[in-house]
C-alpha positions in Angstrom: 251.8 104.1 127.7 250.4 101.9 125.1 250.7 102.4 121.4 247.6 101.7 118.8 248.8 97.9 118.8 248.4 97.9 122.6 252.1 97.5 123.2 253.9 99.0 126.3 255.9 102.0 125.2 258.3 104.0 127.4 257.9 107.8 126.8 261.6 108.2 127.0 264.2 105.3 127.3 265.1 104.2 130.9 262.3 106.4 132.3 258.9 105.3 133.5 255.8 107.5 133.5 255.3 109.7 136.4 252.3 108.6 139.0 249.7 111.4 139.2 248.2 112.0 142.9 245.0 110.2 143.1 241.7 112.1 143.2 238.3 111.4 143.9 234.7 112.3 142.3 231.3 111.1 142.5 231.0 110.3 138.8 233.3 110.1 135.7 232.0 110.6 132.4 234.6 108.9 129.8 234.0 110.6 126.3 234.0 114.5 125.5 231.6 114.2 122.6 227.9 115.4 122.5 226.8 112.8 124.9 229.4 113.0 127.2 229.7 116.7 127.7 225.9 117.0 127.8 225.6 114.4 130.6 228.5 115.8 132.5 226.7 119.3 132.3 223.6 117.9 133.7 225.3 116.1 136.7 227.5 119.1 137.6 224.4 121.4 137.3 222.8 119.5 140.0 225.9 119.9 142.3 227.1 116.3 141.6 231.0 116.1 141.7 232.0 115.2 138.1 235.2 114.7 136.1 234.8 114.5 132.3 237.7 112.5 130.7 238.3 113.5 127.1 241.5 112.9 124.8 242.2 115.9 122.8 245.1 114.8 120.6 244.9 112.4 117.6 247.3 109.9 118.3 244.8 107.6 119.7 242.1 108.0 117.5 240.1 110.5 119.7 239.3 114.2 119.7 235.7 113.5 120.1 235.2 111.3 116.9 232.1 111.8 115.3 230.8 114.7 117.4 233.7 116.9 116.5 233.3 116.2 112.9 229.7 116.6 112.7 227.7 119.3 111.2 225.5 119.5 114.3 222.3 118.7 113.0 219.4 117.0 115.2 216.8 115.0 113.1 213.5 115.8 115.1 211.3 114.5 112.7 211.0 110.9 114.1 209.4 112.3 117.2 206.4 113.3 115.3 205.9 109.5 114.2 203.0 107.6 115.4 205.5 104.4 115.6 209.0 105.9 116.9 209.6 102.6 118.2 209.3 100.8 115.0 211.1 103.7 113.1 214.2 103.0 115.7 214.2 99.5 115.4 214.0 99.7 111.5 217.4 101.9 111.4 218.7 100.1 114.2 218.1 96.8 112.7 216.2 95.5 115.4 218.9 96.0 118.0 217.5 99.2 119.7 216.5 98.9 123.3 212.9 99.1 123.9 213.1 101.9 126.4 214.8 104.4 124.0 211.6 105.5 122.2 209.9 106.5 125.2 213.1 108.1 126.7 213.5 110.2 123.7 209.7 111.2 123.6 209.9 112.3 127.4 213.2 113.8 127.4 214.5 115.2 124.1 212.1 117.9 123.4 213.0 119.4 127.1 216.9 118.9 126.5 216.4 120.9 123.1 214.8 123.6 124.9 217.3 123.8 127.4 220.2 123.5 124.8 218.7 126.5 122.9 219.2 128.6 126.2 222.8 127.7 126.0 223.9 127.8 122.4 222.4 129.2 119.2 220.4 126.9 117.2 218.7 127.2 113.8 215.8 125.6 112.4 216.2 123.3 109.4 214.0 120.9 107.2 214.7 118.1 109.6 214.9 119.6 112.8 217.5 122.1 114.2 221.1 122.5 113.8 224.2 124.3 115.1 225.1 127.4 112.8 229.0 126.7 113.4 228.8 123.0 113.6 230.0 120.4 116.2 233.4 121.6 117.3 232.4 125.0 118.2 229.3 123.5 120.3 231.8 121.3 122.1 233.9 124.0 123.1 230.8 126.0 124.5 229.4 123.1 126.5 232.9 122.5 128.1 232.8 126.2 129.2 229.3 125.5 130.6 230.3 122.6 132.3 233.6 124.3 133.8 231.4 127.1 135.0 228.8 124.8 136.9 232.0 123.5 138.8 232.9 120.4 136.5 236.3 119.2 135.9 237.9 118.2 132.4 240.9 115.7 132.7 242.9 115.5 129.2 243.8 111.9 129.6 242.9 108.3 128.2 241.4 105.6 130.3 243.4 102.3 130.8 241.1 100.5 133.2 237.9 100.6 134.7 237.8 99.4 138.3 234.4 97.5 138.9 232.7 94.3 139.8 229.4 93.2 139.5 228.2 94.9 142.5 230.5 98.0 142.9 232.0 100.9 141.1 235.6 101.9 142.5 236.8 104.2 139.8 239.2 104.2 136.7 242.7 104.1 136.1 244.2 106.7 133.2 247.1 108.0 131.5 248.1 111.6 130.5 250.8 113.5 129.6 251.5 114.2 133.2 251.7 110.3 134.0 249.4 107.5 135.5 246.8 108.4 137.7 243.5 107.3 139.3 240.1 108.3 140.3 238.0 106.8 142.8 234.2 107.2 141.9 231.0 105.8 142.6 229.6 105.8 139.0 230.8 105.7 135.5 229.2 107.0 132.6 231.1 105.7 129.3 230.0 107.7 126.3 232.7 107.1 124.1 230.5 106.5 121.0 231.7 104.7 117.8 235.3 106.0 118.1 236.4 104.7 121.4 240.0 106.0 121.1 239.8 107.0 124.9 240.4 103.2 125.2 243.9 102.0 124.9 242.8 98.4 123.5 240.2 99.7 121.0 241.7 102.4 118.8 239.7 103.5 115.9 237.2 100.8 116.5 233.4 100.9 115.9 232.7 100.0 119.9 230.7 101.7 122.5 229.7 100.7 125.9 227.6 101.9 129.0 228.4 101.2 132.4 226.7 103.0 135.5 226.2 102.5 139.1 223.6 104.0 141.4 225.2 107.3 143.2 
């Protein structure tokens, strides 16, 4: 077990963490915030065997970070802009990937329409919002994900088993012990609060890795 300083801790003196039986999945999604739970739900809805790894305690800086604390508003005004990419580049200080504007234009309106069928949304001046905030939204989306056949694992990731050509899986640690999931693709949706990673507690780092299924 690792503490926030990345030092190995023994949960009980003289006792090593147990080994959890390994499992397999097509995709592992790391991070149970808005992005993670939504992509996990979309995958499960298409009958893709998906495991969502999220950590629901506070001792590692997790519990869905910004998503859980969010008021649940979605600003749709930029979608009406004649220069969406320019807007995104300005707020992203020139570091926004050039494909983001087109992806938002193509998919966000459709995603919001689907979202309205799953949870209640209210219209606000800048777009739409969740009446009860981010935490209630996450709880409802987890229910939808489980209902479509997904699996949620309360754990923190300690290793990505990948190379330049192949994704093999992840290793994790939970209250039950140390485990591994063999998978063909990983989606990292840890956001700005990467508390799921033992060596990046409460940092402002996020990452993305995927491999074709």
